[in-house]
N, C-alpha and C positions, 0 to 999 in steps of 0.2 A: 874328274871328267868322266863322261860315260864310257863304258867299255863293253865289248861284245862278249857274251857268255857262251856262245857256241863256237866250235872250231871253224872255226871259220871267221756258157756259160754254167716210198714214203708211206710207208704204211705199216703193216703188222709185223711184229717181231719174228714170227716163223718165216715170213718171206724174206725179211731183212737178213736173217741168219744164213740164208742161202746165197747171199751176195757178199760173203766175206772175200777178202783179197786172196786168201788161200784156205783150203780146208785143212783141218788140224789132225785128221786121222792118219795113222801109220807114218808118223814122222821119224825119219832116220837120224841117227847121230852122225854128225859130219865126219867124213873121212878125208885124210889128207895124203897127198903124194907130192913128189918133187919132180921138176923138170928144169931144163936149162934156160928156158925163156919165160918172160912174164906170162901169167895165166889169168884169165877171167873166168870165174865160175859163179853159178847161181846160188845165192843164199835163200831166196824165196822167189818163186814164179807167181806173179799176181793173177788172180782169177776173180772176176766179178766187180773189180774196181781197179783204178789205176793211180799211180803216184807220180807227182811232178816235182818232188823235192827229196833231197837226201835226208835220211833219218839223223837224229842227234843221239849221241851216246849218253846213257843214263848213269846214275851213281852206282848201279849194279853191274855196269859194263854192257848191258843189253842195248839194242838199238830201238829207238822210239820214233815213229813217223806217222804220217797220215796218208790216206788214200781218198780219192773222190769217186763217187758212184758212177756207174755207166748208165744208170736208168733213174727214174723218178721214184723208185721204191724206197731208197735210203739216201741220206745226205752225205754219206761218207763215214769214215771211221778212223780211230786212233789205234795203232797197233804196237805191240812189243815183240821184237824178234831177237832171239838168241844170236850172239855175235858169230857163232859158228854155224848158224843155219839149222840148228837141231830142233827148234821149236818156235812157234809163233802164236800169239794170242791177240784177240781183239780186246783192247782195254775199254773202249767206249764206242758204241754205235750211235752216230748222230741221229736224233729223232727229227721228224718233220717239223716239230715246233721249235727245234734248236736252231739249226742253220743248215746250209747246203754248200758243197764244193770247197773243201779245204785244200787249197793249192800250195800254199807256202809251208815250209817246214816248221817244226816246233822249236821253241826256245826253252832250254832248261835253265830257269832263273836261279838267282842266289838263294831263294827261299825253298828250293828243292821241288818246285812245282813246274808243270809244263804249261806253256802259253802258246797260242797260235791264233790264226785268223781263218775265216771262211770268206769266199768271194761273194756269197749270197746269204741272205738271212733266212728266216723260217719259210718253208715251202708253202705254208698255209696263208701267206700274205703276198700281195701283189707289189711289184716294183721294189723288192728288197735289194739292199746294197752291201750286205756283209756284216761280219761280227768280229769281235775279239773275244777269245774264250780262255778258260783255265781249267785244269784238272790235276789231280794227284798222279804220281807215277804208277799207282796201283789201279788207276781208272776211276777212282771215287771222286765225289764232289765236283763233277763237271758243272761249270757255270759260265753263262754268257756275261762278260763284263761290260761290253759295249755293243749296242745294236746301231749300226750306221743308219742314218735317216733315210726312209723310203723316199723315192723321187717321184715327182709329178710332172716334170718337164725335162727336156734335153737340150743340149747345145746344138750348134749348126752341123756338127759331125756325128750327132746321134748319141753322145755320151750323156749319162744322167747328171742333172744339176741338183745339188742339195747343199747343206751347210758344212758337213764334216768330212765328206769324201765317200767314195764308193769302190767296191771291188778291191779290197786289200789283198794283194797276192805276193807280197815280199815278206820274208821272215822278219819278226820283231827282233830288236836288240835291246839289251838292258843297259841303263846308265848307272853310274856310281851313285846317283841321286835316288836310285830305287825305282825310277820310272821306266816304262817301256816306250820305245820309239819305233815308228814304222811309216810306211807310205801306202796310200790308196791310189790305185791305177787310174780311176776316173773320179767323178764327183767333185765336190766343192762348188763354190759359187760360179765358177766358169766351166765346170764339167771336165776339167783336164787333169784332175788329181790333186792330192794334198800330201803334206808331211805332217804327222801328228805325234802326240805323246799321250800316255795314259798311265794312271797309277795301277798298281797290281790289284787293288780292290775294285777298280773300275769307277771310283767316285770322281775322279778328275780326268777329263778329256780335254785336250787343247789342240787346235789346228795351228801348227807352227808356220806353215806356208801353204797358200793356195796357188797353184800354177795358173798363169795368166790366160786371158781370153784368146780364142782362136782368131787370128788375123787374116787368114786366107778364106776364100769362098768355099762353100760346101762342096762344090764340084772340083776343087783343086786337090790334087794329091801329089806329094804328102802335105798334110796340114801343117801350118806354121803358126807360131806365136812367139812371144818374146823370150820365154824362159824354159820351155819344155812341156811335153805332153806325155802322160802315161808312165810314171815311174813304176818300175817292176822289181828291181833289185833291192836288197836290204841296204840300209844306211851304214856308213862306216865312220866311227868317231875318230877325230884327229886330236893330236896333242895341243893343237892351237884353239881348242874349244869350238870347233866347227864339226858338223856332220857333213860328210861328202857323199854324193850320190849321183845317179844317172837318171835321165828321163829317156825313155825308149824312142820317143818321137818328138816332133815339135822343135822349137827353136826357130831361128830365122831361115834355116834351110830345110826344116821339116824332118831331119834325120836324127834328132836327138841331141842331148846336151850332157855335159858334166857340170854339176852345181855344188854349192856348199851353202850351209845355213848355220848360224850359231845355235847353240843348245837351247837358247831361250826364244828362238824363232826370228831374231833380228839378223840383219846383215846378209840377206840372201844375195848370192852372186852367181851368174853364169860364168863358169871358168873356161869352157870349151864348147863350141858349137860344131857338131859334125857336119861336114860340107855336103854340098849338092852332089848327087850321083849323076854321072854321065848316062845317057840313054843306053838301055840294054838292047841286044839284038836277039835273034832267034837262036844263036849259038853261044853268046857270051852274056853273063850277067852284068848289071850296072856296076861301074867302078868309080872310085875316087881316091884320094890320097890317104885319108885317115881311117876309113871305115865308116859304117853307118848303122843305126838302129842298135844301140847298146842295151840289150835285154837284161844283162847281168849287172850287179853292183860291183863295187871296187874292192880291191884287196890291198892291205898295207904290206909293203915289201920289207918293212923294218930297215930300210936303207934310205929313207927320205922320199921315196917315190910310191905312188899308188898305181896299181895295175888292174887292167880290165880287158874285156873283149868286146868287139863290135860284131854283130851277127851278119851284116852285109857289107858290101863295099870293099875298099882296099884295091890293090893293083889288079887283082883277078876277079873281084866281085864276090869272093867267098868268105869275106870277113877278115878281121885282124886281131892281133894281140897288141896292146898299147901300154905305155907307161906315161904317167903324168907327175910332174914335180910341182907340188902346190906352193912352194916358196918361190921358185924361179919362173913358174908358169910355163915350163917347157913340156911339150907334148911330143912323144916319140912313138913311132910304129916299130914294134919289135919283130913282127912276123905277119906275112900275108899268107893266108891259107890258099892252097892250090886245088883242093877238091880230093885228090887221091890220098892226101895225108890229112884229110879233114876239111869240113866246110860248115859254116854257119854255127859258130859257138854261141851257146845261150845260157851258160851257167857261170857262176863266179869262179875265179881261179883260187887254188889252194897254194899257200906258201908252205912247202913240205919241210920235214926235218932235215933234208939234205940241202936246203937252200934254194931248190928249184921251184918253179911254178908248175903245177899240174892242173889240167882241165880236160874238158870234153868238147867235141863238136857234135851237133845234132844230126849231121848227115856227112856224106863223103866217106872215104876209106877205100880199101882194096880187099879182094878175097885172096885165098891161098895161091891162086894162079896169077895174081897181080892185076886182075881186072877191076875196074872201078865199081864201087858199090854205093849204096845210099843209106847205110845203116848207122853210121857214126863212128867216132874214134875216141881214144884217150891219148893225150899227149903230155909232154913235159918240155920245158924250155928254161934256160938260165935267165936270171933277171937282166942280164946285159943283152939279151936277144940271141945269144949263141946257143948251139947245141940243141936245136929243136929236134925232138924225137917223137915219131908216131908210135906209141907203145902198143896199141891194140886197135884193130879194126873189128867192129862187131859183125857177126855173121847172120844175125836174125834169130838163130836158135838161142843165143846168149843175150838177146835184147836188140831193140831198135830205138833210135832217137834218145841217146843219153843226154842228160842235162843236170843242172844243179852242181853245187860245189862238192868235190870229193871229201870224204871224211877219212882222216888218217888214223889207223889203229896202232901201228908201230912203225918202225923204220922202213919196212918193206911191204906193208899191207894197207890197203885202202878199201873203202866201201863207197858205192855209188848206186845210181838208179837209172833205169831206162823207162821211157814212157810207154812203149809198146813192145811187141815182139816177145821173145822168150818162149819157153815150153807151153805156157798157157795163153799166149798171144796178147796178153794185156800188160806187159812190162815186167821188170825184174828189180829186185834188190840184189846187187852183185858184189863179189869180192874181186879186187885186183891184187895179185901177189907178184911182186917184182922178182921173187925167187922161184916162181912156178908152182907154189903150193896151191892145191885145188880143194875146194870145199864141195861136199855133196849135200846140197840143201834141200829145200822143200819144193818139189816140182810135180806134185800129184794132181793138180788142176781139179780138185774136188773128188778124186777117186781115193780109195782106201790105201793104195800103195803109191809111193813115189815112183816117178818114171824119169830117169836121168837123161834120156836122149830126146829124140823126137825132132821132127823137122816140119817146116811149113812151106807151102808153095810160094814161089816168088811173087805171084800176083797178090796173095793175101798179105805178105810182108809189106809190099808197096802200099797196099790199102791201109794197113796199120800205121805205117810211117806217116802217111798223109794225115791220118787222124791225130797222130801225136803232135803234129805241127798246128793243128786247127786252133787250139786254145790261145796261142799267141799270135795268130794271124792278124788280129786287129792292131797289134803293136807295130806292124811293119808298114 
């Protein structure tokens, strides 16, 4: 059966080189200290581009990831970051003729190569819809394996219509058959997304499922259909020869679905439809029982249940953590976020070595004085729903708007990303240490020397937070 290999919307080179995620001059060796409480420290403060996905660990122990450009000069880049934050290198700078906007993380496949997707195709073409690409871990032999078909028309809610899908923004997974599997957020014959497979050489591309036509009027929000709209999270292979996944919107209530489809594309089923949200007020967000808008994919709990998060809804309107039993069809809400301990989770959960689930919320949290903030949190929870712990509230200086699945390095150390904030204002790759170890990473923001401190005005942090949410606003 297929298995996952990861743990878990342009021009000259001299200009592009100035748009690196971080400058490489004056890089310090990481220094470590101990404290009694969990600590978050910056491995790399991003500058010139932003990341939306956690890096993958390579065969050399380093971290490999992607960033998306903040302007139209470059299409983004693939980087290699030392796991202690002591060095960072750009492996490949996307050219205008390659592709644009790599949002999803990389897959280190069984052949030792890196595979990923971009949400848009070459900047030199109109109406592009994304690519699948490959390169070696040393940055050589970059190749576009599949160029999703350019669109000429859109559906009733403005999403592109084509044959194979558009805007792939979820990580690829590798099957034991050697194929790569993924989802496209939009596109397909109905414009609402696809599930696809592709060979590692790009010669074989197949649409396994095209999500159904929109059934609601263009003026109605949220949009509805039979099976879901806008899949964003990576697929999860099950022992029953099905892929399990989520659609961030759509379904009969418009708030997303949990689905499964066999490895060969047959047997598509909607397993759960997230229910209608009650009307929000000026002081309270919209609520329901289960949660709504699952932006993230599912996690195998190795206990017969699948675990996920919903970005909105729940009893307080701040999102939920849920479990689903694919055999019994039982759906359970494990936790309702309250805001002060996190709100609006948007990344996949990690089943850690201690048996707990770890994740992040894109907003919410509290500061040192106990006052509510909007910068996001890191949390853990037991698989039975007990022991929820808010491990860390971001302050802005250490990042804003965390997302993506955490990467576990050892029993007490994790790596994650924030979309904005940090020393250079454009996000971070950070280390979480449960024992309080702190890393002094790269925070020079383009200057010759690193600067470990620094602060930003609250107004700027709020602006950056809003910008960090903008990419996925269309999924809500």
